[in-house]
C-alpha positions as a printed Julia matrix, in Angstrom:
287×3 Matrix{Float64}:
  14.44   90.42  116.0
  15.92   93.76  115.41
  18.49   92.84  118.66
  19.36   89.69  116.0
  19.85   91.44  113.05
  22.93   94.07  114.57
  24.37   91.05  116.47
  24.44   89.22  112.86
  25.61   92.44  111.26
  28.09   93.08  113.99
  29.62   89.38  113.25
  29.8    90.45  109.91
  31.96   93.21  109.98
  34.93   92.12  112.4
  36.49   89.99  110.33
  37.25   92.21  107.81
  38.58   94.73  111.18
  40.7    92.18  112.01
  42.42   91.26  108.96
  43.03   94.78  108.24
  44.16   95.87  111.48
  47.25   92.58  110.87
  48.38   94.42  106.91
  51.37   96.59  107.83
  50.26  100.42  106.77
  51.93  102.04  104.45
  54.2   104.06  106.89
  55.43  101.08  108.47
  58.91  100.21  109.35
  59.5    97.28  107.13
  57.95   98.75  104.52
  60.65  101.81  104.72
  63.63   99.27  105.72
  62.48   97.79  102.12
  62.39  101.28  100.24
  65.97  102.0   101.69
  67.74   98.67  100.9
  66.23   99.67   97.24
  67.55  102.86   97.04
  70.95  101.87   98.36
  71.14   99.48   95.71
  70.21  101.9    93.08
  72.39  104.05   93.87
  75.57  101.79   94.52
  74.85  100.81   90.76
  75.01  104.0    89.15
  78.53  105.28   91.06
  79.55  101.6    90.19
  78.39  102.49   86.45
  80.34  106.35   86.98
  83.36  104.7    88.32
  83.43  102.16   85.18
  83.4   104.63   82.83
  86.24  106.81   84.6
  88.78  103.88   84.41
  91.35  104.56   82.26
  90.87  101.96   78.55
  93.61   99.82   77.73
  95.21  100.58   74.89
  93.21   99.74   71.42
  94.71   96.76   69.01
  94.78   97.25   65.37
  95.82   94.86   62.66
  96.08   95.85   58.77
  95.43   95.88   55.06
  98.45   95.39   52.92
  97.46   98.34   50.35
 101.24   97.53   48.25
 104.47   95.64   48.02
 107.41   97.36   47.07
 110.93   96.38   46.57
 113.69   96.44   49.08
 117.06   95.7    49.14
 117.36   92.46   51.28
 120.75   93.01   52.59
 120.49   96.35   54.5
 120.01   96.09   57.46
 117.4    98.75   58.05
 117.74  100.73   61.23
 115.8   104.2    60.07
 113.45  104.97   57.43
 111.32  108.65   56.3
 109.9   109.2    53.27
 110.64  112.89   52.45
 110.26  115.01   49.12
 109.01  111.71   47.07
 111.43  109.17   47.88
 113.04  107.55   50.87
 115.43  108.09   53.3
 117.37  105.16   54.99
 119.83  103.94   57.25
 121.86  101.03   57.66
 123.45   99.56   59.88
 126.25   96.9    60.88
 130.12   97.56   61.73
 131.34   98.11   57.51
 128.1    98.04   56.03
 126.2   101.59   57.37
 125.26  103.93   55.13
 122.75  106.77   54.69
 120.2   105.96   51.4
 117.97  108.04   49.06
 115.96  105.25   47.57
 113.11  105.09   45.12
 109.81  104.34   46.17
 108.39  102.24   43.66
 112.12  100.38   42.25
 113.55   99.74   45.47
 116.05  101.57   43.62
 119.02  102.77   45.58
 119.83  106.6    43.86
 121.8   107.99   46.35
 124.17  106.64   48.74
 126.67  107.67   51.98
 128.91  105.04   53.31
 129.8   105.67   57.26
 132.95  104.81   58.53
 134.14  100.81   58.89
 133.81  101.51   62.75
 130.2   103.49   63.09
 127.49  101.82   62.86
 123.85  103.26   61.57
 121.15  103.43   63.62
 117.85  106.2    63.46
 117.46  108.96   61.26
 114.91  112.2    60.81
 114.64  115.64   58.34
 114.8   118.61   60.38
 114.98  121.94   58.39
 117.53  121.77   55.69
 119.82  118.6    57.02
 119.05  114.82   57.89
 120.35  113.65   61.35
 121.73  110.49   62.31
 122.47  108.75   65.27
 124.84  105.63   65.72
 124.57  102.52   67.97
 127.76  103.06   70.63
 129.38  105.48   69.52
 127.42  108.4    70.95
 127.29  110.81   68.16
 124.57  111.58   65.68
 126.05  112.92   62.56
 124.59  116.23   60.88
 124.58  115.91   56.82
 123.17  118.5    53.82
 119.33  116.68   53.12
 120.52  117.47   49.04
 124.22  116.42   48.95
 124.7   113.92   51.6
 127.76  116.22   52.66
 128.51  116.02   56.71
 128.21  119.27   57.96
 128.74  118.36   61.77
 128.56  115.93   64.48
 126.97  115.78   68.23
 127.85  113.39   71.43
 125.19  111.81   73.07
 125.52  109.42   76.81
 124.87  105.91   76.01
 123.49  104.28   72.85
 121.21  105.57   69.59
 118.54  103.64   68.1
 115.65  105.5    66.56
 115.15  109.05   65.87
 112.46  110.86   65.14
 111.09  114.9    65.19
 107.54  116.78   66.14
 108.7   120.07   64.24
 110.31  121.69   67.74
 112.13  118.45   68.99
 114.19  115.77   67.91
 112.84  112.94   69.51
 115.3   109.4    70.25
 115.19  105.8    71.39
 118.18  104.31   73.5
 116.48  100.72   73.29
 114.9   101.83   77.08
 111.58  102.51   78.26
 112.7   105.96   77.72
 112.23  108.51   74.93
 114.89  111.98   75.11
 113.63  115.06   73.15
 116.86  117.05   71.98
 117.02  120.71   70.65
 118.25  120.35   67.08
 121.28  122.97   67.46
 123.24  121.9    70.39
 121.69  118.6    71.35
 121.21  119.26   74.74
 118.41  116.79   76.06
 115.19  119.12   77.32
 112.86  116.4    79.23
 112.5   112.76   79.16
 109.51  110.55   78.21
 108.87  107.56   80.28
 107.03  105.1    78.07
 104.37  102.77   79.78
 101.46  100.92   78.36
  98.66  100.15   81.34
 101.44  100.75   84.65
 104.44   98.43   82.8
 107.2   100.02   81.09
 107.84   99.38   77.69
 111.76   98.74   77.52
 113.24   98.41   73.59
 111.79  100.76   71.78
 113.87  100.89   68.3
 112.64  103.16   65.43
 110.19  106.38   65.5
 108.02  108.45   63.01
 106.28  110.72   64.89
 102.19  110.73   62.92
  99.71  112.8    63.46
 100.9   114.12   66.98
 101.84  110.54   68.29
 105.05  108.63   68.45
 104.97  105.52   66.19
 107.36  102.75   67.75
 109.11   99.93   66.91
 109.06   97.3    69.85
 113.0    95.53   69.32
 111.83   90.98   68.34
 107.93   91.75   68.61
 107.27   92.65   65.45
 104.28   95.55   66.88
 104.12   99.09   67.09
 103.52  101.35   70.05
 101.4   104.34   69.91
 102.55  106.74   72.39
 101.38  109.83   73.73
 104.35  112.13   73.48
 102.39  114.08   76.6
 102.16  111.36   79.36
 104.19  108.26   77.43
 100.78  106.01   77.91
 100.85  103.83   74.8
  97.08  104.64   73.59
  97.39  101.88   70.96
  99.25   98.42   69.6
  99.32   97.81   66.11
  99.92   93.52   65.05
 102.54   93.2    62.48
 103.36   89.55   63.58
 102.35   87.84   60.75
 103.28   90.68   57.62
 106.08   88.75   56.75
 107.29   85.28   58.05
 109.73   84.27   56.06
 112.15   85.67   58.2
 116.05   84.43   57.88
 117.17   84.61   61.83
 116.36   86.85   64.77
 117.51   89.99   63.51
 115.44   90.23   60.8
 112.78   91.81   62.39
 110.24   95.04   61.94
 112.5    98.33   61.69
 111.41  100.63   59.83
 108.06  103.18   59.6
 107.83  105.85   57.07
 104.61  108.32   56.36
 103.77  110.15   53.44
 101.77  112.85   54.73
 100.64  114.25   51.88
  98.99  111.37   50.52
  98.53  109.89   54.44
 100.27  106.76   53.24
 101.84  104.46   55.61
 105.16  102.32   55.0
 106.75   99.49   56.84
 109.9    96.82   56.83
 112.69   95.51   58.42
 116.09   94.35   58.84
 116.98   92.77   55.49
 113.04   92.22   54.19
 113.09   91.53   50.59
 109.3    93.63   50.65
 108.5    97.21   51.93
 104.5    97.5    52.56
 101.96  100.24   52.55
  99.6    99.16   54.72
  96.11  100.78   56.27
  95.28  100.1    59.92
  92.32   98.31   60.53
  90.18   98.01   64.1
  90.03   95.14   66.07
């Protein structure tokens, strides 16, 4: 009887032993292989996330809100614009019509005007020290004026065309219609360095009217009605201001956005265009 009980006990235990023997142990090759795959996938995910974070982001896109609209001479073919000492200084173009003007912001009234010779085509302007610098288009000469009297003090020659002009407090910054900006010594008009402007690897041509604001160069792009915000160190476009809907009632192809002025004391940004009847104070919005 005891022998029979021992046999039954043996029969009951043997299936459990066989089942355990068929299971993989914690250190079996299959379990190690699965763990390795999981580790590789996690590592790839971490590396991919770091890579994505380190990739350069594209330029930020800005919209706008109109804060104020002011009268602007619709006959003014605006080529350069700055806000200085409570007034606008404006350079207008076209042969036989080019001028340098001091304009009252609120009324658009021209308070002071100097007409250029008929063979000169006015372009970008900036104030540096006690002088106003004004470029000409294809005459290859910059005209220097007393900033109060508009009396001509001298001229500087340069190569190529003159389009936009601003300054960073140390150098004049000039555009010539290409994708390259020139940094110029204001005393002798010597080119100190050149800066190629790119947006996500592509050259940005037709850089036009310029303004230096908060350590960045703002530049109109001819025929695009948008403004590029450019790093003066790298030349990379850090942002685009889309103003294509600001004034849709233009009378011809040349009536493009071309005028940027900034009131640093009151943090006001102004824009207008060639032959536009309005000058706008705008506030940028993020998209």
